[in-house]
C-alpha positions, -999 to +999 in steps of 0.1 A: -077-061+658-109-052+641-091-038+611-071-071+607-103-091+609-120-069+583-090-071+560-089-109+562-127-112+556-124-089+526-095-109+511-113-142+517-145-128+501-125-114+471-107-148+466-140-167+468-156-144+443-127-150+419-125-187+423-163-195+423-169-190+386-140-213+378-154-240+400-189-237+386-178-238+350-156-269+357-185-287+373-209-278+344-183-290+319-177-322+338-214-329+340-218-323+302-188-346+295-203-373+317-237-369+300-220-371+266-202-403+276-235-419+287-251-409+254-222-423+234-223-456+252-261-459+246-256-449+209-229-475+203-248-504+220-282-496+205-275-483+171-240-490+158-230-523+173-262-538+185-256-572+202-218-569+204-198-565+236-185-529+239-154-518+259-146-481+262-109-473+260-106-435+261-124-402+255-111-369+245-122-336+261-157-324+251-150-296+227-174-270+214-176-265+177-206-252+158-215-262+123-239-239+105-273-254+096-265-288+113-274-282+149-240-294+161-227-276+191-199-299+204-180-331+197-158-357+214-134-383+202-138-418+216-117-450+212-133-483+221-132-520+213-159-543+199-156-580+204-166-600+174-166-637+167-144-648+138-144-683+123-110-696+112-107-732+100-139-741+116-130-726+150-148-696+165-126-672+183-135-638+199-115-610+184-114-574+198-114-548+171-104-512+180-124-483+167-120-446+168-151-424+164-159-387+166-194-381+180-211-348+173-238-335+197-266-309+195-274-284+223-293-311+243-262-334+241-279-359+218-257-377+193-266-363+159-237-377+139-208-402+142-177-406+120-154-435+123-118-444+116-110-481+119-075-486+134-054-517+138 
């Protein structure tokens, strides 16, 4: 009986030691991704499209990728829509324009560069 208990405890301990690093890494990566999304939203609304309504559509996974002498450590692709007012024949109508950006981050997850691709 004692041997079965010890074996079960050892197996459980071994399993937890194997799975714990995976859980911790997943949580850290999730936190970094959420932080990156918040920084992107702030960057778009305060620097790129100030005063225009912003609607996030999708985000890619946060990927690591260093560029020498640039301070870039990671990047994420983001699709969103900006609502602009267009005047046609004297009528003003809101139009949503889709955009696709790649945002590059430094080690503190601050946006250091953004590249865009306008898509219809």
